[in-house]
C-alpha positions in Angstrom: 26.9 5.3 -1.2 24.2 3.3 -3.1 24.7 0.9 -5.9 21.4 0.0 -7.8 21.2 -3.7 -8.5 17.8 -4.1 -10.3 14.4 -2.5 -10.7 11.8 -4.0 -8.4 8.8 -2.0 -9.5 7.7 0.4 -12.3 4.7 2.7 -12.1 3.1 5.5 -14.0 5.2 8.1 -12.2 8.6 6.4 -11.7 10.7 3.4 -11.0 11.8 1.7 -7.7 15.3 0.1 -7.6 16.7 -2.3 -5.2 20.0 -0.9 -4.0 23.0 -2.1 -2.0 24.6 0.2 0.5 28.4 0.5 0.8 30.3 -0.4 2.8 27.6 -2.1 5.0 26.1 -4.2 2.2 22.6 -3.6 3.5 19.7 -3.3 1.1 17.2 -0.5 0.6 14.9 0.8 -2.2 15.4 3.9 -4.2 12.3 5.5 -5.9 13.2 7.7 -8.8 10.5 10.1 -10.1 11.6 12.0 -13.2 10.7 15.7 -13.0 9.2 15.8 -16.4 6.1 17.8 -15.4 4.7 19.7 -12.5 1.9 17.3 -11.6 4.4 14.4 -11.2 6.7 16.6 -9.0 3.8 17.7 -6.8 2.7 14.1 -6.3 6.2 13.1 -5.3 6.6 16.1 -3.0 3.2 15.2 -1.4 4.4 11.6 -0.8 7.6 12.9 0.9 5.6 15.3 3.1 3.1 12.6 4.1 5.8 10.0 4.8 7.6 12.5 7.1 4.3 13.0 8.9 3.6 9.3 9.3 7.0 7.9 10.4 5.8 7.2 13.9 4.2 3.9 13.2 5.7 0.5 12.4 3.0 -0.2 9.8 4.1 2.7 7.6 7.1 2.2 5.3 10.1 4.1 6.6 11.6 6.8 4.4 15.3 6.9 5.1 16.4 9.8 2.9 15.2 12.0 0.1 16.7 14.6 -2.2 16.0 16.3 -5.6 17.9 17.7 -8.5 17.0 19.2 -11.9 16.3 15.8 -13.4 14.3 13.9 -10.7 13.2 13.4 -7.1 14.7 10.5 -5.1 13.1 8.8 -2.2 15.1 6.1 -0.2 12.9 3.6 1.7 13.4 0.5 3.7 13.5 -2.7 1.8 10.6 -5.1 2.0 12.2 -8.6 1.7 9.1 -10.3 0.4 7.8 -7.6 -2.0 4.2 -6.6 -2.0 1.1 -8.3 -0.7 -0.1 -8.4 -4.4 2.9 -10.6 -5.2 2.2 -12.9 -2.3 -1.5 -13.3 -3.3 -0.5 -14.1 -6.9 2.0 -16.8 -5.7 1.3 -20.4 -4.7 1.8 -19.6 -1.1 -1.4 -20.5 0.9 -2.4 -18.1 3.7 -4.1 -19.5 6.8 -7.0 -17.7 8.4 -4.7 -16.9 11.3 -2.3 -15.2 8.9 -5.1 -13.4 7.1 -6.3 -12.1 10.5 -2.8 -11.0 11.4 -2.4 -9.2 8.1 -5.7 -7.4 8.3 -5.1 -6.4 11.9 -1.8 -4.7 10.8 -3.5 -2.9 7.9 -6.3 -1.7 10.1 -3.9 -0.6 12.8 -1.8 1.4 10.3 -4.9 3.0 8.9 -6.1 3.9 12.4 -2.8 5.7 13.0 -3.1 7.6 9.7 -6.8 8.5 10.3 -6.7 9.5 14.0 -3.1 10.7 14.6 -2.1 12.5 11.4 -5.5 12.8 9.7 -4.3 11.3 6.4 -6.5 9.4 3.9 -4.4 6.9 1.9 -6.9 6.9 -1.1 -5.1 4.1 -3.0 -5.1 1.2 -0.6 -4.6 -2.1 -2.5 -2.4 -5.2 -2.2 0.3 -3.7 -4.5 0.7 -0.8 -2.0 1.1 -3.1 1.0 4.7 -4.3 1.5 5.5 -7.6 3.2 8.6 -7.6 5.4 10.3 -10.3 7.4 8.2 -12.3 9.9 5.0 -11.3 8.1 5.2 -7.6 9.1 3.1 -5.4 6.7 3.8 -1.8 5.8 1.6 0.6 3.9 3.4 2.4 1.0 2.8 4.8 -1.9 1.2 8.0 -0.5 1.3 9.9 -3.8 -2.5 10.1 -3.8 -3.0 10.6 -0.1 -4.6 13.7 1.4 -4.7 15.4 4.8 -8.2 16.0 6.2 -7.6 18.9 8.6 -11.0 19.0 10.3 -14.0 16.8 11.0 -15.9 18.5 8.2 -13.3 18.1 5.6 -14.0 15.6 2.8 -12.5 14.6 -0.6 -14.2 14.9 -3.9 -11.6 14.0 -6.5 -12.0 10.6 -8.1 -8.6 9.0 -7.5 -7.3 5.5 -6.8 -7.7 2.0 -8.3 -11.2 1.4 -9.6 -11.6 -2.2 -8.2 -10.9 -0.9 -4.6 -13.0 2.2 -4.8 -15.9 2.6 -2.3 -19.4 3.2 -3.5 -19.4 6.8 -2.5 -16.4 7.4 -4.9 -18.1 5.6 -7.8 -21.2 7.8 -7.2 -19.0 10.9 -7.3 -20.1 11.9 -3.7 -17.8 13.5 -1.1 -15.9 10.8 0.8 -13.8 10.5 4.0 -11.9 7.9 6.0 -14.5 5.1 5.6 -13.5 4.9 1.9 -10.1 3.5 3.1 -11.9 0.9 5.3 -13.8 -0.3 2.2 -10.5 -0.7 0.3 -9.2 -2.7 3.3 -12.3 -4.9 3.2 -11.6 -5.5 -0.5 -8.1 -6.7 0.5 -9.6 -9.0 3.1 -11.9 -10.5 0.6 -9.0 -11.0 -1.8 -6.8 -12.7 0.8 -9.6 -15.1 1.6 -11.0 -15.8 -1.9 -7.6 -15.3 -3.8 -9.4 -13.2 -6.3 -10.4 -9.6 -6.4 -13.8 -8.6 -5.2 -14.9 -7.3 -8.6 -12.6 -9.4 -10.8 -15.4 -10.6 -13.1 -17.2 -7.3 -13.3 -14.0 -5.4 -14.2 -13.9 -7.3 -17.5 -16.8 -5.2 -18.8 -15.0 -1.9 -18.4 -14.9 0.8 -15.7 -18.3 2.4 -16.3 -20.1 -0.9 -15.7 -17.8 -1.7 -12.8 -18.7 1.6 -11.1 -22.4 0.8 -11.6 -22.0 -2.6 -9.9 -20.0 -1.0 -7.0 -22.7 1.7 -6.6 -25.2 -1.2 -6.3 -22.9 -3.2 -4.0 -25.7 -3.4 -1.4 -27.3 -6.1 -3.6 -24.1 -7.9 -4.7 -21.6 -7.9 -1.8 -23.7 -10.1 0.6 -24.0 -12.7 -2.1 -20.3 -12.8 -2.7 -19.6 -13.2 1.0 -22.1 -16.1 1.3 -20.1 -18.1 -1.2 -17.0 -18.0 1.0 -16.4 -21.0 3.4 -15.1 -19.0 6.3 -16.0 -18.6 10.0 -18.8 -16.3 11.0 -16.4 -13.8 12.5 -14.8 -13.2 9.1 -18.2 -12.9 7.4 -19.3 -10.2 9.9 -16.1 -8.3 9.4 -16.4 -8.4 5.6 -20.0 -7.3 5.8 -19.1 -4.5 8.2 -16.1 -3.3 6.2 -17.9 -3.5 2.9 -21.1 -1.9 4.1 -22.6 0.3 1.3 -23.3 3.1 3.8 -20.1 4.8 4.9 -21.7 6.0 8.1 -22.5 2.4 9.0 -19.2 0.9 7.9 -16.9 -0.4 10.5 -14.1 1.9 11.8 -10.5 0.9 11.8 -10.6 0.8 15.6 -13.5 -1.6 15.5 -11.6 -3.9 13.1 -8.5 -3.9 15.3 -10.5 -4.6 18.4 -12.5 -7.4 16.8 -9.3 -9.2 15.7 -7.6 -8.8 19.1 -10.7 -10.4 20.8 -11.4 -13.3 18.4 -9.9 -16.7 19.4 -9.5 -17.5 15.7 -6.8 -14.9 15.3 -5.6 -14.7 18.9 -2.4 -16.6 18.1 -2.3 -15.1 14.6 1.4 -14.3 14.2 2.4 -16.1 11.0 5.3 -18.5 10.9 8.4 -16.3 10.3 9.2 -17.8 7.0 6.8 -16.8 4.2 9.4 -16.9 1.5 12.4 -17.5 3.8 12.8 -21.1 2.8 13.2 -20.0 -0.8 15.6 -17.2 -0.2 17.4 -16.6 3.1 16.9 -13.2 4.6 20.0 -11.3 5.9 20.3 -10.9 9.6 20.2 -7.2 9.5 16.6 -7.2 8.1 13.7 -7.1 10.5 15.7 -6.5 13.6 13.6 -3.5 14.5 16.5 -1.1 14.6 15.9 2.1 12.7 18.9 3.1 10.6 20.4 6.5 11.1 20.6 8.9 8.2 24.4 9.0 8.1 24.7 5.3 8.5 22.5 4.7 5.5 23.8 7.1 2.9 27.0 9.1 3.5 26.3 11.2 0.4 23.7 11.0 -2.5 24.8 8.5 -5.1 25.2 9.3 -8.8 21.7 8.5 -10.1 21.7 10.2 -13.5 21.5 6.9 -15.4 18.5 5.9 -13.3 16.5 8.9 -14.5 17.0 7.7 -18.1 15.8 4.2 -17.1 12.8 5.5 -15.2 11.7 7.8 -18.0 9.4 6.2 -20.7 11.2 5.9 -24.1 8.8 8.2 -25.9 9.4 10.9 -23.3 13.2 10.5 -23.8 12.9 10.7 -27.5 10.8 13.8 -27.4 13.2 15.5 -25.0 16.1 14.5 -27.1 14.6 16.0 -30.2 13.4 19.2 -28.5 
């Protein structure tokens, strides 16, 4: 059974709770998505489907169980002991170039698997959707906006994602494909190096002006990169990943190969601490063993109270008065 201990994340569509398993005492996360409308249910079902498709890679968050009832959809996922990459970047922890290279290589390798093996575009890649586990292992999460591109000619046209990580082709309302994910990964690389978002200042003027600046990124990105005090290898990677032309943009395979060949990141495994000095990590975390279904959850827990907590107050009041 599962015992929720505290919420660890709240989003537009649901809440994620840290849970303790009994009798093992191990930890996992439970995502509760209230079934208040069909769009939310479809997004949650899409995430479950794509997670099932993508479970063959260590860089994708593992889904351990899922079920649904009349009130909500529930997704049980592995616990990331250090939270999200966004949390790490907002902390006082200083990343070395070796750690940054190691992190980006993991993100690119996971994207390479999604793009080439299961033909999935993430479409909402940002630090908040990258989880940090023990020993600096990263895992991509939140596939609610992802989409399968079945053939080489398939493309997306819907404007979805987080504006500050959108590629120029999205901001121009043009069809887009896998290179848009590479642009988002380039934005994450810039943020890890500069410790601020690529378009942080421009975003203060509103989304329309932000989109205009991103559409004109050919003029602005090189200038931003020139102000960074980093080795030429990183400059070239940033320029390649943030190329305005999606056809000229670096592929995930090229990013992975570049990092595996560069001396600056050859010994890029971060020290296995990150936050470990602040909070010890239980021995069962990060041991590489995948939990079996029956070992994790003998039977679905009583989660009725979580649906109430995960539903916005105005929605609950409206439902109560209906």
